[in-house]
N, C-alpha and C positions, 0 to 999 in steps of 0.2 A: 107769248109763244111765237116762234118763228116757223112759218110753214112755207112749203113750196120754194125753197131756195134752189136756184139753178146755178150750178158751177159750169161756166162756159169753157174754161181752159186752165191749164197749169203751164206757165212759161218762164223761161229765163229771159228777163227783159233787158238787163244790162250785164255786160261782162267786160272786165278789164284785166289784161294779162301783162306780165312782165317777163321778158326773156333775159336770162343771165348767161354769160359765156361759161362754157365748161372749162374747168381748170386744165384739161388736156389739149386745149387749142395750141397748135404750133405757131411759131413766129410768122410763118408764111400765111396761115389762115387768119391770124389777127390783122396782118398787113392787107390781105385781100378785102376783109370786111371794112377796115378803116378807109381803104381806097374807094369802096362803094359809097360810104357815107360822104366822103369828100366830093364825089361826083354829084351827089344830090345837093350838097352845100353850094356848089357852083350854080346850080339851077335856082336855089333859094336866093342867091345874090341877084340873079336876074329878076326874080319875082319881086324883090324889094324895090326895084326901080319902077314898078307899076304904081301909078298914083290913083288911089281910090279910097274913100273914107271907110268902105266896107272891106275889112281884111279878108273876108271869105272870097272876094273877087280878085285878090292879089295872088296869083299862082302861075306856075309854068307847068305844062303837061309833060308827063313821062310815063314809062311803063316798066314793070319788072316781070320778065318772062310772059309778056302778053297781057298782064293785069295792069290796067290803066290807073294812074294816080295823078293828083295835083300836088306839086311841090309848093308848099305854102310859104308866103313871105315872112310869116311869124311862126315861132316854134314854142313848144312847151318848155317850162322851166327845166333846166339841166340837160335838155336834149339839143343836139346840133341842128336837127331839121325835122319837119313833120310832113308826112305824105298822107293825103286823104283821097277817098273815093266814096261812092254811095253806100258801100258796105261796111267799111271800117277806116279808122285813122291809125297811123303808125308813126311813133316818134323814134328817131334813131340817134344813138350816142356812140361815138367812137370808143373802142375798147382801150382802157387805160390801166393804171396800176391798181385802182380801187375796184372792189367787187360790186359794181353797180349794174342795174339792169341796162342793157344796151339797146333793147327794143321794147317799146311800150305800145300795146295794141288796145284800142277801145272799139268794141263791136257796136254797130248800129242795131237798134231794136228790130227793125224790119228784116235785116240780114239774118239775125238769130231766128226770127219767127219763120221766115221763108225757107231756110235751109235746115232748121233744127240746130240746137246749140252744138251738138257733137260734130255734125258735118261742117258747120261754120268754122269750128276750131281747126278741123283738118284742112280746110281751104286756106286758112290763114297760115298754118304751119307749112303748107306747100310753098306759099309765097316767101316765108322766112327762110326756108331751105335754100332758096336761090341766093341768099345773102351769106348764110353760114349754117352749118348743120349740127354742131356740137353745142347744145344749150340746155339749160334748165328752165322750166316754166313755173311761175308762181302766179297765183290769183291775187290781184290787188283789190278788186271789188266785184261783187256779184249782187244782182237784184233778182229775187224770186217773186213771181206775181201770180195772182189768181183773180180772174174777173167773174163777178157773180151778178145775178138778177134775183129779185124777189125779196130784197131787204133794202129799205130806204134809210140810210144813215142820217142822223140829225145831231144837233149840238149835244143832246143828252148822251149820245153814244160815247162821246169823249170822256164822260164821267163814269161810263160803265167799264172802262178799260183799266185793267190792272197790269202794271209793267214793273219789271225789275229796274228799269231806267228811271232816273230822276228828272229827265227832261221831257216836257210835254209842250206842244205848240199847236194851237188851233190855227188853221190857215184856210183861206178861201181863194177865189179867183180874182184877186186884185193886188194892189201894191202894199196895202196896209196889213198889219198883223191879223186883223179881223175884218173881213169884208165878205160880200156875197156876190154871186153871179145873178144879177137881178136881185130878187129877194130870196134866192135859194142858197142854203148852206151847201158847200161843195167839198168839205173834207177836213182832215186834221192829221197831224203827225205826232209820233211819240218816239222818244229816244234821241240819239245823236248819231254822228257820222259812222262810227264803227258798228253800231247796231241800231237800226232805225226801222220804224213801221210807218208807212204812209197809207191812208185810206182816203180815196178821193173819187169824185164822180167822173168816170172816164167819158161818158156821153157828153157832159158839159165841156170837158177838155177838147174833145173832137170838134164840138161846135165852134170853139175859139180857134183851134189849130187844125185846119182841114188835112194837113199832111199826116196827122196822127190816125186818119181813118183806115189805114192799111190793116189795123187789127181786126176790123169788122170783116173785111174781105178775106183775109188770110186765116182767120180763126173763128170768130163768133158765128158766121154764117154756115159753118160746117157742123155746128151743134143744132140738132133738130128741135131743141127746146128754146132756142134763142128767140126772143120777142123783140122785134125792132122798134116797138112802140113803148118799151119800158127802159128806164135808166139802167146803165151798167156801172157798177161800182168796182173799183180795183183795190185789192189789198196787196201791198208791195213791201217786201222786207229787203232792207239793204244791209249787207255785211261787208265790211272792209277787212283788209289784211290783218290789222292788229287784233281783231276778234277771231278771224278765221284760224290764225296760227295757234290760238289758245285751245281750240276745240279738239276733242278726240271722240272716237267711237270705233265701230268696226272698220272704218276706212281711213283712220289715221289723222294726222295733222293736216288741216284743211287749207293751208296756204299753198300746198303742193297741188298743181292743177289736176293731175290724174285723180288724186283723192277727192278733190272737190267735185269733179264731174261724176265720179262714181257714187257720190253721197248727197245728191241734190235733195232727195226725199228726207234724209237724215237732218239736213240743215233746215228744211221746212219744219220738221217736227220740233227741232230746237226753238225755232222762232215762235211758233204758236204756243210754246210753253213759256216763253219769256214775255209775251204780250197776250193777255187773256181778256176776253169780253165776258162780263158777268151778267147774269139774269136778274136785272133790277128794273122794276116798272117805273113809269114816269114820275109817279108821286114820290117814290123812294129817291129817285135822282134829284127831284126838286128839293127834298129835305136834305139831301147830301150837300147841295149847293148852298141853300139858305141856312142850314143848321137849325131849322125850326120845323116843328110838327104842329099842324092845326088840328086840335082835338074836335070831337063831335059837338061840343058845346060852344065852339067858336073861339075858344081861348088858345093861346100859343104856349107851346112847350119847347124850351131850348134844348137841343140835343148836344151832348158833350162830344168832343172829338173822338174819345175812346169808344163811345156808343156807335158812332158812325163808322169807325174803323172796323169794329167787330161785325157790324152789319155787312160791311163790304166783304170781309174775310169769309163770312158764313154763306154768302150768296153763291149759288151754284154757277158753273160755267154755262153760258147761253147755248141754246140749240144752234144758233148761227155758228159758233166756234166749233161745235161738233161737226157741222157740215163742211168746214174748211180745214179740218185738222190734218188731212193727208195730202200728199203731192203725188199725182198720177195713181191715186188709190193705193199707195204703198204705206202700210203701217210700220213705222220705224221707232226704235227706242229713243228715249230722250238723250240728247248730248250732254256732255259735261266738260268743263275746262280741265286741262291737265298740263303739267310741266314735263318737258322731255326728260328722259332718264339721263343722268350725268355720264359723261364720257371720261375714261381714264386719260389723264394728261401728265406730262413730265413735271409740270409746275406743282402738281399735288405731291409728288415725291420730294421735290425740293423743299416745299413748305413743311412737309412732315419731318424731313431731316433737320431743318432749321429749328423746329419745335423741340426735337429730341436734344439737339446740341444746346439750345438755350436752357432747357431744364437741367441738363447735366452740369453746365457751367455754374448755374445758380447753386446746385447741390454742392459743388466743389468750391464755392465762394470765390469764383474767378479763376481758379486753376483748371488745367486740362491734363488728364492722364488717360491716354488711349488704352492702356492695359486695364484700367479700372472700368472704363466704358465697356470694353469687351467682356469683362467679368460680369457686369450687370446684365448684358445681353445673354450671356451663358446661363445665368441664374433664371432669367425670364424664360429661356428655352426649357430648362429643367422643370419649372413650375407648369409650363404648358403641357409637357409630357405627362406629368403627374395628374394634372386635372383633366386633360382631354385625350391622352394616349397618343399624341402626335407632336411632332416638332413645330416650332414657330413657322418654319418654311412650309411644311405640309398644311398647317392651319391657314396660312395665307393663301395657299393654293385652293383649299376648300372654300375659303371666303370668296375667292375669285370665281369659283364655280357657282356659288350661290348668286353672285352678281350676274353671271351669265344667264342663269335660270330666270332671274327676275327681268333682266333686259330682254331675254328671248320672249318671255310671256308678254312683256309690254309691247314689243314690236309686232308680235303675232296678233295681239288684241287690237292694236291701232292700225295695223296694215302699213306701217311706215317702212319704206325700203331704205335702210341705213347701211350702205355698203361698208362704211368704216367698222360698224359693229360685227358684220359677218366676217370680215377679214380678221378682226381681233379674235373672234371665237375660233376660227379655223387655226390661227397661229397658236392659240393657247392649247387646244386639244393636241396638236402635233407636238408641241414642246413637252407636254405631259407624257405622251407616248415615248418620245425620245429620252426623257429623263429616266423612265422606268426600264428602258431598254439597256441602259448603261450603268445604273446605280442599283445597289443591293440595300434597299432601305430596311429598317427594322420592321418585322412583321407586326401588324396590329389590325384591328377590325377596320381602321380608317385609312391607314397608310398603304395597304396593299394596292396593287394596280387594279385588282378586281373591284375594289370599292370605288376607286376613282372612275373606273370604266362605267359603273352603274350610274354615277352622276353625269358623266360625260354623255352617256346615251340619252339623257334627258334633254340635252341641248344640241346634240350633233345633228 
């Protein structure tokens, strides 16, 4: 049983953002931004002349609206130049033909903690606004963390973990895959880059890297239950863009920065459902590892893999996991992956026409007769009237209304702001109204404007 677990904090420990140019940028705005980047590239050239084996000491100082930066001699892949200061680093890429991120920002953990992640983002955006204003922001990576006391992890805890990921790695504080800080176990990781859990001894890390001690001053010491004489363990979930953009819930697709920031607790709930700590005692874990059970008479009983799997499946979730299941004490529903609803495209119409034409040509054994094709369409229209009481055109309109209802529900549920869809819906409703204002369609329970209006009201 786990008792007296102290949760010291809930923090965003790492955040990486990508800024994409808005399609509405003017030629002058693009030139202005590219000229800015070129001015930093000139400084980068000067930094490259500095001779020092430590690249972090090869830089030239500059500032953006009073915010000081070091223009580094080296840059990140695909970016023209990198600017750094104590709070964040910023890669810049000139705007070109391709829709690539032109600014990449990585926040320092201390900056996020000192200002809070929301204020830190606003400070960075203020700096970016000095370069250009029309941009879209996506999250490329985020780490959510919780520091706890009252539970000492050991190697057996690695085997208490259930994960949907196939990747598990034990790590310690050294260079080999399995090593110890002194004789102490210091942590493990589960998963891979897109979706990863790290559990490690934060106290041991600070003992090795004194610069990490800011967490104690800025966070732990504000908690009245913090015990400076006990180890602090960190549980840290890493999510990258490939996983973020698959997720949905009340706040939408999570690669969008606004949706991510509004859904931190949802993301935490998703992570603790993907990685689960089971309530198994040390003897059960030993049997799990050795696949052998020692009976009371001293004999050995070999346990089948299925027996061990079943035992693990039946084991309840540990009290430890119950203690850490929320972020900022917010109980959120479990996330799920989803695909975006398809958008109507001209290519779909072209492909559908090609399919009709191909089938008709096969029917005519290579010949083509436009009158006969028109007759087939006319017969299909008659059948539609007889079966549904409406024309093929009206049936297509109602099908489009059904599409709008589904799309509307999807976007309302996920919180996605899809300007294309809202323009599509507005134009469709207006076209329906214009059609019934000038046409005298045959009356039926479906084709009267009142019936359309009922369905339109569901999406308007």
